[in-house]
mmJSON file of the N, C-alpha and C atoms, coordinates in Angstrom:
{"data_MODEL":{"atom_site":{
"group_PDB":["ATOM","ATOM","ATOM","ATOM","ATOM","ATOM","ATOM","ATOM","ATOM","ATOM","ATOM","ATOM","ATOM","ATOM","ATOM","ATOM","ATOM","ATOM","ATOM","ATOM","ATOM","ATOM","ATOM","ATOM","ATOM","ATOM","ATOM","ATOM","ATOM","ATOM","ATOM","ATOM","ATOM","ATOM","ATOM","ATOM","ATOM","ATOM","ATOM","ATOM","ATOM","ATOM","ATOM","ATOM","ATOM","ATOM","ATOM","ATOM","ATOM","ATOM","ATOM","ATOM","ATOM","ATOM","ATOM","ATOM","ATOM","ATOM","ATOM","ATOM","ATOM","ATOM","ATOM","ATOM","ATOM","ATOM","ATOM","ATOM","ATOM","ATOM","ATOM","ATOM","ATOM","ATOM","ATOM","ATOM","ATOM","ATOM","ATOM","ATOM","ATOM","ATOM","ATOM","ATOM","ATOM","ATOM","ATOM","ATOM","ATOM","ATOM","ATOM","ATOM","ATOM","ATOM","ATOM","ATOM","ATOM","ATOM","ATOM","ATOM","ATOM","ATOM","ATOM","ATOM","ATOM","ATOM","ATOM","ATOM","ATOM","ATOM","ATOM","ATOM","ATOM","ATOM","ATOM","ATOM","ATOM","ATOM","ATOM","ATOM","ATOM","ATOM","ATOM","ATOM","ATOM","ATOM","ATOM","ATOM","ATOM","ATOM","ATOM","ATOM","ATOM","ATOM","ATOM","ATOM","ATOM","ATOM","ATOM","ATOM","ATOM","ATOM","ATOM","ATOM","ATOM","ATOM","ATOM","ATOM","ATOM","ATOM","ATOM","ATOM","ATOM","ATOM","ATOM","ATOM"],
"id":[1,2,3,4,5,6,7,8,9,10,11,12,13,14,15,16,17,18,19,20,21,22,23,24,25,26,27,28,29,30,31,32,33,34,35,36,37,38,39,40,41,42,43,44,45,46,47,48,49,50,51,52,53,54,55,56,57,58,59,60,61,62,63,64,65,66,67,68,69,70,71,72,73,74,75,76,77,78,79,80,81,82,83,84,85,86,87,88,89,90,91,92,93,94,95,96,97,98,99,100,101,102,103,104,105,106,107,108,109,110,111,112,113,114,115,116,117,118,119,120,121,122,123,124,125,126,127,128,129,130,131,132,133,134,135,136,137,138,139,140,141,142,143,144,145,146,147,148,149,150,151,152,153,154,155,156],
"type_symbol":["N","C","C","N","C","C","N","C","C","N","C","C","N","C","C","N","C","C","N","C","C","N","C","C","N","C","C","N","C","C","N","C","C","N","C","C","N","C","C","N","C","C","N","C","C","N","C","C","N","C","C","N","C","C","N","C","C","N","C","C","N","C","C","N","C","C","N","C","C","N","C","C","N","C","C","N","C","C","N","C","C","N","C","C","N","C","C","N","C","C","N","C","C","N","C","C","N","C","C","N","C","C","N","C","C","N","C","C","N","C","C","N","C","C","N","C","C","N","C","C","N","C","C","N","C","C","N","C","C","N","C","C","N","C","C","N","C","C","N","C","C","N","C","C","N","C","C","N","C","C","N","C","C","N","C","C"],
"label_atom_id":["N","CA","C","N","CA","C","N","CA","C","N","CA","C","N","CA","C","N","CA","C","N","CA","C","N","CA","C","N","CA","C","N","CA","C","N","CA","C","N","CA","C","N","CA","C","N","CA","C","N","CA","C","N","CA","C","N","CA","C","N","CA","C","N","CA","C","N","CA","C","N","CA","C","N","CA","C","N","CA","C","N","CA","C","N","CA","C","N","CA","C","N","CA","C","N","CA","C","N","CA","C","N","CA","C","N","CA","C","N","CA","C","N","CA","C","N","CA","C","N","CA","C","N","CA","C","N","CA","C","N","CA","C","N","CA","C","N","CA","C","N","CA","C","N","CA","C","N","CA","C","N","CA","C","N","CA","C","N","CA","C","N","CA","C","N","CA","C","N","CA","C","N","CA","C","N","CA","C","N","CA","C"],
"label_alt_id":[null,null,null,null,null,null,null,null,null,null,null,null,null,null,null,null,null,null,null,null,null,null,null,null,null,null,null,null,null,null,null,null,null,null,null,null,null,null,null,null,null,null,null,null,null,null,null,null,null,null,null,null,null,null,null,null,null,null,null,null,null,null,null,null,null,null,null,null,null,null,null,null,null,null,null,null,null,null,null,null,null,null,null,null,null,null,null,null,null,null,null,null,null,null,null,null,null,null,null,null,null,null,null,null,null,null,null,null,null,null,null,null,null,null,null,null,null,null,null,null,null,null,null,null,null,null,null,null,null,null,null,null,null,null,null,null,null,null,null,null,null,null,null,null,null,null,null,null,null,null,null,null,null,null,null,null],
"label_comp_id":["MET","MET","MET","SER","SER","SER","LEU","LEU","LEU","GLY","GLY","GLY","THR","THR","THR","LEU","LEU","LEU","LEU","LEU","LEU","ILE","ILE","ILE","ILE","ILE","ILE","ILE","ILE","ILE","LEU","LEU","LEU","VAL","VAL","VAL","LEU","LEU","LEU","LEU","LEU","LEU","LEU","LEU","LEU","LEU","LEU","LEU","GLY","GLY","GLY","VAL","VAL","VAL","ILE","ILE","ILE","PRO","PRO","PRO","THR","THR","THR","TRP","TRP","TRP","PRO","PRO","PRO","HIS","HIS","HIS","SER","SER","SER","HIS","HIS","HIS","SER","SER","SER","TRP","TRP","TRP","GLY","GLY","GLY","TYR","TYR","TYR","GLY","GLY","GLY","PRO","PRO","PRO","SER","SER","SER","GLY","GLY","GLY","GLY","GLY","GLY","LEU","LEU","LEU","GLY","GLY","GLY","LEU","LEU","LEU","VAL","VAL","VAL","LEU","LEU","LEU","ILE","ILE","ILE","ILE","ILE","ILE","VAL","VAL","VAL","ILE","ILE","ILE","VAL","VAL","VAL","LEU","LEU","LEU","MET","MET","MET","LEU","LEU","LEU","MET","MET","MET","GLY","GLY","GLY","ARG","ARG","ARG","LEU","LEU","LEU"],
"label_asym_id":["A","A","A","A","A","A","A","A","A","A","A","A","A","A","A","A","A","A","A","A","A","A","A","A","A","A","A","A","A","A","A","A","A","A","A","A","A","A","A","A","A","A","A","A","A","A","A","A","A","A","A","A","A","A","A","A","A","A","A","A","A","A","A","A","A","A","A","A","A","A","A","A","A","A","A","A","A","A","A","A","A","A","A","A","A","A","A","A","A","A","A","A","A","A","A","A","A","A","A","A","A","A","A","A","A","A","A","A","A","A","A","A","A","A","A","A","A","A","A","A","A","A","A","A","A","A","A","A","A","A","A","A","A","A","A","A","A","A","A","A","A","A","A","A","A","A","A","A","A","A","A","A","A","A","A","A"],
"label_entity_id":["1","1","1","1","1","1","1","1","1","1","1","1","1","1","1","1","1","1","1","1","1","1","1","1","1","1","1","1","1","1","1","1","1","1","1","1","1","1","1","1","1","1","1","1","1","1","1","1","1","1","1","1","1","1","1","1","1","1","1","1","1","1","1","1","1","1","1","1","1","1","1","1","1","1","1","1","1","1","1","1","1","1","1","1","1","1","1","1","1","1","1","1","1","1","1","1","1","1","1","1","1","1","1","1","1","1","1","1","1","1","1","1","1","1","1","1","1","1","1","1","1","1","1","1","1","1","1","1","1","1","1","1","1","1","1","1","1","1","1","1","1","1","1","1","1","1","1","1","1","1","1","1","1","1","1","1"],
"label_seq_id":[1,1,1,2,2,2,3,3,3,4,4,4,5,5,5,6,6,6,7,7,7,8,8,8,9,9,9,10,10,10,11,11,11,12,12,12,13,13,13,14,14,14,15,15,15,16,16,16,17,17,17,18,18,18,19,19,19,20,20,20,21,21,21,22,22,22,23,23,23,24,24,24,25,25,25,26,26,26,27,27,27,28,28,28,29,29,29,30,30,30,31,31,31,32,32,32,33,33,33,34,34,34,35,35,35,36,36,36,37,37,37,38,38,38,39,39,39,40,40,40,41,41,41,42,42,42,43,43,43,44,44,44,45,45,45,46,46,46,47,47,47,48,48,48,49,49,49,50,50,50,51,51,51,52,52,52],
"pdbx_PDB_ins_code":[null,null,null,null,null,null,null,null,null,null,null,null,null,null,null,null,null,null,null,null,null,null,null,null,null,null,null,null,null,null,null,null,null,null,null,null,null,null,null,null,null,null,null,null,null,null,null,null,null,null,null,null,null,null,null,null,null,null,null,null,null,null,null,null,null,null,null,null,null,null,null,null,null,null,null,null,null,null,null,null,null,null,null,null,null,null,null,null,null,null,null,null,null,null,null,null,null,null,null,null,null,null,null,null,null,null,null,null,null,null,null,null,null,null,null,null,null,null,null,null,null,null,null,null,null,null,null,null,null,null,null,null,null,null,null,null,null,null,null,null,null,null,null,null,null,null,null,null,null,null,null,null,null,null,null,null],
"Cartn_x":[-15.503,-14.584,-15.027,-14.82,-14.976,-14.08,-14.636,-13.837,-13.113,-13.087,-12.109,-10.728,-11.195,-10.117,-9.633,-9.972,-9.193,-8.352,-9.029,-8.177,-6.983,-6.763,-6.038,-4.772,-5.37,-4.558,-3.533,-4.4,-3.553,-2.556,-2.882,-2.069,-0.838,-1.057,0.025,1.199,0.323,1.39,2.198,1.303,2.244,3.138,2.592,3.962,4.801,4.961,6.089,7.044,6.282,6.431,7.68,7.325,8.122,9.542,9.391,10.316,11.645,12.837,13.776,14.964,14.847,15.588,16.488,16.092,16.85,17.66,18.99,19.473,19.124,18.155,17.537,16.683,16.058,14.763,15.602,17.044,17.442,17.655,17.535,17.507,15.856,14.941,13.349,13.083,14.259,14.172,12.839,12.35,10.951,9.938,9.896,8.618,7.309,7.813,6.489,6.129,6.857,6.249,5.81,6.537,5.873,4.31,4.056,2.701,1.696,2.256,1.262,0.975,1.937,1.904,0.531,0.652,-0.169,-1.515,-1.76,-3.139,-3.304,-2.732,-2.954,-3.517,-2.87,-3.472,-4.601,-5.071,-6.421,-7.581,-7.055,-8.2,-8.511,-7.527,-7.75,-8.564,-8.351,-9.112,-10.748,-10.527,-12.125,-12.791,-12.036,-12.843,-13.143,-12.358,-12.415,-13.573,-13.87,-14.853,-16.142,-16.625,-17.079,-17.578,-16.635,-17.413,-16.407,-15.955,-15.926,-16.542],
"Cartn_y":[-9.029,-8.227,-7.433,-5.992,-5.249,-5.049,-5.099,-4.608,-3.791,-2.294,-1.701,-2.167,-2.875,-3.562,-4.485,-5.424,-6.257,-5.659,-4.275,-3.773,-3.189,-2.562,-2.088,-3.298,-4.163,-5.515,-5.482,-5.838,-6.243,-5.188,-3.832,-2.954,-2.56,-2.927,-3.127,-4.012,-5.339,-6.733,-6.181,-5.473,-5.221,-4.275,-3.363,-2.248,-3.012,-3.157,-4.307,-5.14,-5.847,-6.621,-5.596,-4.282,-3.374,-2.87,-2.914,-2.124,-2.697,-1.48,-2.04,-2.607,-3.977,-4.232,-5.543,-6.093,-6.992,-6.607,-7.641,-6.816,-6.548,-7.615,-7.226,-6.206,-5.47,-4.454,-3.275,-3.219,-1.949,-0.897,-1.401,-0.339,-0.183,-0.432,0.108,1.489,1.859,3.022,2.853,3.544,3.763,4.391,4.105,3.957,3.047,1.911,1.039,1.011,1.122,1.347,2.687,4.174,5.171,5.233,4.501,4.267,3.639,2.459,1.613,2.69,3.088,4.014,5.281,5.558,6.568,6.006,4.849,4.112,3.681,3.322,3.092,4.347,5.253,6.627,6.836,6.733,7.271,6.287,4.918,3.819,4.348,4.774,5.142,6.289,7.596,8.509,8.265,7.401,6.979,6.569,5.222,4.778,5.734,6.668,7.725,8.584,8.646,9.282,8.693,7.517,6.616,5.918,6.571,6.349,4.924,3.883,2.811,1.398],
"Cartn_z":[8.836,8.536,7.267,7.189,6.333,4.836,3.639,2.856,2.662,3.517,3.706,4.578,5.312,6.275,5.61,4.763,4.096,3.238,2.558,1.079,2.049,3.708,3.998,4.498,4.834,5.085,4.021,3.042,1.625,0.997,1.014,0.618,1.82,2.961,3.855,3.278,3.225,2.967,1.844,0.455,-0.655,-0.6,0.467,0.386,1.227,1.676,2.573,1.774,0.717,0.094,-1.304,-1.429,-2.62,-2.071,-0.786,-0.455,-0.845,-1.636,-2.062,-1.219,-0.677,0.069,-0.182,-1.299,-1.867,-3.056,-3.363,-4.489,-6.186,-5.95,-7.779,-7.482,-6.453,-6.791,-6.151,-5.867,-5.887,-7.132,-8.419,-9.345,-9.617,-8.583,-8.795,-8.274,-7.311,-6.572,-5.667,-5.039,-4.312,-5.216,-6.363,-7.176,-6.967,-6.8,-6.387,-5.144,-3.993,-2.743,-2.608,-3.439,-3.344,-3.723,-4.685,-5.551,-4.502,-3.933,-3.194,-2.04,-1.285,-0.03,-0.524,-1.607,-1.942,-2.134,-2.913,-2.725,-1.514,-0.275,1.126,1.302,1.468,2.146,1.408,0.256,-0.382,0.255,0.306,0.871,2.395,2.976,4.61,4.604,3.638,3.712,3.286,2.169,2.073,2.999,3.961,5.024,5.837,6.039,7.477,7.031,5.73,5.656,5.118,5.375,5.305,3.516,2.523,1.528,0.843,1.659,1.426,2.179],
"occupancy":[1.0,1.0,1.0,1.0,1.0,1.0,1.0,1.0,1.0,1.0,1.0,1.0,1.0,1.0,1.0,1.0,1.0,1.0,1.0,1.0,1.0,1.0,1.0,1.0,1.0,1.0,1.0,1.0,1.0,1.0,1.0,1.0,1.0,1.0,1.0,1.0,1.0,1.0,1.0,1.0,1.0,1.0,1.0,1.0,1.0,1.0,1.0,1.0,1.0,1.0,1.0,1.0,1.0,1.0,1.0,1.0,1.0,1.0,1.0,1.0,1.0,1.0,1.0,1.0,1.0,1.0,1.0,1.0,1.0,1.0,1.0,1.0,1.0,1.0,1.0,1.0,1.0,1.0,1.0,1.0,1.0,1.0,1.0,1.0,1.0,1.0,1.0,1.0,1.0,1.0,1.0,1.0,1.0,1.0,1.0,1.0,1.0,1.0,1.0,1.0,1.0,1.0,1.0,1.0,1.0,1.0,1.0,1.0,1.0,1.0,1.0,1.0,1.0,1.0,1.0,1.0,1.0,1.0,1.0,1.0,1.0,1.0,1.0,1.0,1.0,1.0,1.0,1.0,1.0,1.0,1.0,1.0,1.0,1.0,1.0,1.0,1.0,1.0,1.0,1.0,1.0,1.0,1.0,1.0,1.0,1.0,1.0,1.0,1.0,1.0,1.0,1.0,1.0,1.0,1.0,1.0],
"B_iso_or_equiv":[0.0,0.0,0.0,0.0,0.0,0.0,0.0,0.0,0.0,0.0,0.0,0.0,0.0,0.0,0.0,0.0,0.0,0.0,0.0,0.0,0.0,0.0,0.0,0.0,0.0,0.0,0.0,0.0,0.0,0.0,0.0,0.0,0.0,0.0,0.0,0.0,0.0,0.0,0.0,0.0,0.0,0.0,0.0,0.0,0.0,0.0,0.0,0.0,0.0,0.0,0.0,0.0,0.0,0.0,0.0,0.0,0.0,0.0,0.0,0.0,0.0,0.0,0.0,0.0,0.0,0.0,0.0,0.0,0.0,0.0,0.0,0.0,0.0,0.0,0.0,0.0,0.0,0.0,0.0,0.0,0.0,0.0,0.0,0.0,0.0,0.0,0.0,0.0,0.0,0.0,0.0,0.0,0.0,0.0,0.0,0.0,0.0,0.0,0.0,0.0,0.0,0.0,0.0,0.0,0.0,0.0,0.0,0.0,0.0,0.0,0.0,0.0,0.0,0.0,0.0,0.0,0.0,0.0,0.0,0.0,0.0,0.0,0.0,0.0,0.0,0.0,0.0,0.0,0.0,0.0,0.0,0.0,0.0,0.0,0.0,0.0,0.0,0.0,0.0,0.0,0.0,0.0,0.0,0.0,0.0,0.0,0.0,0.0,0.0,0.0,0.0,0.0,0.0,0.0,0.0,0.0],
"pdbx_formal_charge":[null,null,null,null,null,null,null,null,null,null,null,null,null,null,null,null,null,null,null,null,null,null,null,null,null,null,null,null,null,null,null,null,null,null,null,null,null,null,null,null,null,null,null,null,null,null,null,null,null,null,null,null,null,null,null,null,null,null,null,null,null,null,null,null,null,null,null,null,null,null,null,null,null,null,null,null,null,null,null,null,null,null,null,null,null,null,null,null,null,null,null,null,null,null,null,null,null,null,null,null,null,null,null,null,null,null,null,null,null,null,null,null,null,null,null,null,null,null,null,null,null,null,null,null,null,null,null,null,null,null,null,null,null,null,null,null,null,null,null,null,null,null,null,null,null,null,null,null,null,null,null,null,null,null,null,null],
"auth_seq_id":[1,1,1,2,2,2,3,3,3,4,4,4,5,5,5,6,6,6,7,7,7,8,8,8,9,9,9,10,10,10,11,11,11,12,12,12,13,13,13,14,14,14,15,15,15,16,16,16,17,17,17,18,18,18,19,19,19,20,20,20,21,21,21,22,22,22,23,23,23,24,24,24,25,25,25,26,26,26,27,27,27,28,28,28,29,29,29,30,30,30,31,31,31,32,32,32,33,33,33,34,34,34,35,35,35,36,36,36,37,37,37,38,38,38,39,39,39,40,40,40,41,41,41,42,42,42,43,43,43,44,44,44,45,45,45,46,46,46,47,47,47,48,48,48,49,49,49,50,50,50,51,51,51,52,52,52],
"auth_comp_id":["MET","MET","MET","SER","SER","SER","LEU","LEU","LEU","GLY","GLY","GLY","THR","THR","THR","LEU","LEU","LEU","LEU","LEU","LEU","ILE","ILE","ILE","ILE","ILE","ILE","ILE","ILE","ILE","LEU","LEU","LEU","VAL","VAL","VAL","LEU","LEU","LEU","LEU","LEU","LEU","LEU","LEU","LEU","LEU","LEU","LEU","GLY","GLY","GLY","VAL","VAL","VAL","ILE","ILE","ILE","PRO","PRO","PRO","THR","THR","THR","TRP","TRP","TRP","PRO","PRO","PRO","HIS","HIS","HIS","SER","SER","SER","HIS","HIS","HIS","SER","SER","SER","TRP","TRP","TRP","GLY","GLY","GLY","TYR","TYR","TYR","GLY","GLY","GLY","PRO","PRO","PRO","SER","SER","SER","GLY","GLY","GLY","GLY","GLY","GLY","LEU","LEU","LEU","GLY","GLY","GLY","LEU","LEU","LEU","VAL","VAL","VAL","LEU","LEU","LEU","ILE","ILE","ILE","ILE","ILE","ILE","VAL","VAL","VAL","ILE","ILE","ILE","VAL","VAL","VAL","LEU","LEU","LEU","MET","MET","MET","LEU","LEU","LEU","MET","MET","MET","GLY","GLY","GLY","ARG","ARG","ARG","LEU","LEU","LEU"],
"auth_asym_id":["A","A","A","A","A","A","A","A","A","A","A","A","A","A","A","A","A","A","A","A","A","A","A","A","A","A","A","A","A","A","A","A","A","A","A","A","A","A","A","A","A","A","A","A","A","A","A","A","A","A","A","A","A","A","A","A","A","A","A","A","A","A","A","A","A","A","A","A","A","A","A","A","A","A","A","A","A","A","A","A","A","A","A","A","A","A","A","A","A","A","A","A","A","A","A","A","A","A","A","A","A","A","A","A","A","A","A","A","A","A","A","A","A","A","A","A","A","A","A","A","A","A","A","A","A","A","A","A","A","A","A","A","A","A","A","A","A","A","A","A","A","A","A","A","A","A","A","A","A","A","A","A","A","A","A","A"],
"auth_atom_id":["N","CA","C","N","CA","C","N","CA","C","N","CA","C","N","CA","C","N","CA","C","N","CA","C","N","CA","C","N","CA","C","N","CA","C","N","CA","C","N","CA","C","N","CA","C","N","CA","C","N","CA","C","N","CA","C","N","CA","C","N","CA","C","N","CA","C","N","CA","C","N","CA","C","N","CA","C","N","CA","C","N","CA","C","N","CA","C","N","CA","C","N","CA","C","N","CA","C","N","CA","C","N","CA","C","N","CA","C","N","CA","C","N","CA","C","N","CA","C","N","CA","C","N","CA","C","N","CA","C","N","CA","C","N","CA","C","N","CA","C","N","CA","C","N","CA","C","N","CA","C","N","CA","C","N","CA","C","N","CA","C","N","CA","C","N","CA","C","N","CA","C","N","CA","C","N","CA","C","N","CA","C"],
"pdbx_PDB_model_num":[1,1,1,1,1,1,1,1,1,1,1,1,1,1,1,1,1,1,1,1,1,1,1,1,1,1,1,1,1,1,1,1,1,1,1,1,1,1,1,1,1,1,1,1,1,1,1,1,1,1,1,1,1,1,1,1,1,1,1,1,1,1,1,1,1,1,1,1,1,1,1,1,1,1,1,1,1,1,1,1,1,1,1,1,1,1,1,1,1,1,1,1,1,1,1,1,1,1,1,1,1,1,1,1,1,1,1,1,1,1,1,1,1,1,1,1,1,1,1,1,1,1,1,1,1,1,1,1,1,1,1,1,1,1,1,1,1,1,1,1,1,1,1,1,1,1,1,1,1,1,1,1,1,1,1,1]
}}}
């Protein structure tokens, strides 16, 4: 398994973990999941370009 694939798997799991579905995380809004989503998109684009 390459580094890029491992990174994507970890980022997807983190993205699922920060979705505000629990009562204690409703005040967070979509900031954490939006930030991780952006990082995930950047990693996918870098993988497709062959730079990662």
